[in-house]
C-alpha positions, 0 to 999 in steps of 0.5 A: 677776585679782581685783585687775585686775578690781576696778581695771577696775570702779573705773576706770569708776566713778571716770570716771563721777563725775569727767567730764561728757563724753568718749570711752568709757574704755579698759579699761586704758592702752596701753603706749607702743611701745619705740624701738630702734636709736638712743641715747636723745638721738638718738631724742628729737631725731629724734621730731617735736614733737606738733602743738599750737595756741597756744590749745590749750596753755592748756586742760586737755584731760581730760574725766575724771580720778580717783583710786580706791583699789584696796586698802589700799595700791594706787591707780589713776589714770584719765583720758579725753582726746581724741586731739588731747591727744596722748600722756599722761605720768603722774607720782606725788609725795607732795607737791602742789608737786612733779611727782614721778616718772613711773610709766607710759609715755605713752599716747594717749586714755583710760587707767588706771594702777595705782600702789602707793606704796613709801613712806607719805605723807598723800596721793599726787598724780598729774600727767597731762601731755598732749603738747598742753594743760595738765597736771592734778594729781589725788588720791584725794578722801577723806583716809580720816581715822578721826575724820572719815569725811566729810572730802574734797577739794572739787576735782577737778571739771570745769566746764562750759566745760572748766576744772577745780577745783583740788585740795588747797586746799578740803576739806569735812568733818564735825566735827573733835572726834573726829580722832585724833593720826594724823588730825591729822598728815595735816591738818598734812601737807596744810598746813591753815591755816584751819578754817571752823566752820559749827556753832552755839554749843552744838555748838562748846562740846559738841564743840570741834574738834581743830585741826592745828598753826598752823591758825586756827579761824573761826566762821561761825554760820548761826543767830547772827543769826537770830530765836531760835526761828524755825528750831526752830519750823519744824523742830519742826512737821515733826517733830511730824507724823512727817515727819522727811524734811521737816526737812532740806528745810526746812533747805535752804530756810532756808539761802537764805531766812534773813538770818542763813544768808545773812550766814554763807554770804556771809562764808564765800564772802568767805573763799574769795575771799581767806582763807588756804588750804588751808581746811577748812569743816565742820558736824556731819555735814558734809552739810547746812550744809557740803553747801550751802556746797559746792554754792554754791561749785561752782555759782559756779565753773561746775560742772554741776548734776548734778556738784554733786549728785553731790558732795553725795550722796557723804555718803550712802556716806561716813557709811553705817557711822557712821549704821548705828551711830547709828540704834539709839542714836537709836531709844532716845533720849527722844522718839524712841521709836516713830519708824520707822527709815526717818524717823530715817535721813532725818535722818542721810543725804542725798537729792537732794530736800534739796539741790534744795529749796535750789536751788528756793528760790534760783529762787523768792526771787532768780530766778537763782543769779547774783542769789543770789550777788550779792544774797543773799550780797553777792558782787561782781564782784571776789569772783567773779573771785577765786574763779575765779582761785584755784580753776580750772585751765586756760583755757575750751576 
């Protein structure tokens, strides 16, 4: 009973994040009625095809879809879809390139299925196949890496025009220097080909990444072309006034304003458009530089602003335990004695105002996000078209 209740709660929470519209989720998926009296072949032949217009076959009909963890072994896949999508079949596979085995009877409308894998795998993939419309493949967002708690899939979000960001090709993360051997096996299993490092030279030298086999390490240093001391001076002024919460507000503004940062983010977006995937992009904590890069890409793909913000805020939950351990250590560091825990905590976490400062700077400097992509980051029509082709599933609906 406890597990069933938890399953229902996780279903509601996952759908609230994954979808931006749609019907209210059902408490559980309905089992399809069993057919009797005819051989399977005759029943299939006698069953009328579900009505589906040609244009609808290219559209992903789901308004929400997500995978949540029930316990150390169990998973739950939940979704919302209109009645026009028809019955939805659910398949599970340990490989992204395989549909796998059907794990539940077909059901119409919103639903949820609990699944406990019988064999271990780096990730389990669930393919939702509607009777009318294009199938959607989803997985648990976090890869649950011991040495990189903020490592997660950037896909699985619905765009404003009804398309979905593909999962399994782009990952955002914190630094990879503390990955365990088991973590590296997970990254090898998901096929990581490129690690895009947004840290500066000192950070890379102090904590070099551990790379999975055959992965290429690429550097996108935001500070490489910036005037020496400019960023440090502005951050130092905020800190000297005891306003550590303003440090990351200023950082997000500079992501947009500084030529060096724009050059690095522009090169990263160009890699996303044409480089070898799957790609992991990361900084130190995976929340500020990585957070802005993720926000830029998701916005360019047409993901709603509130969904972009929700992805950004996930870092607060994923880094909570690590930050709880780090905070008392910071309080004892030279120069930080007497600084309140609240001010120090503001450096370790994320707040909506931090990311919003970046968006506000875009409006102030460029007038629109599209102008920022083109003028600030140097992306062309071809680049933006390539991003949408590579990372979006389904037709606009």
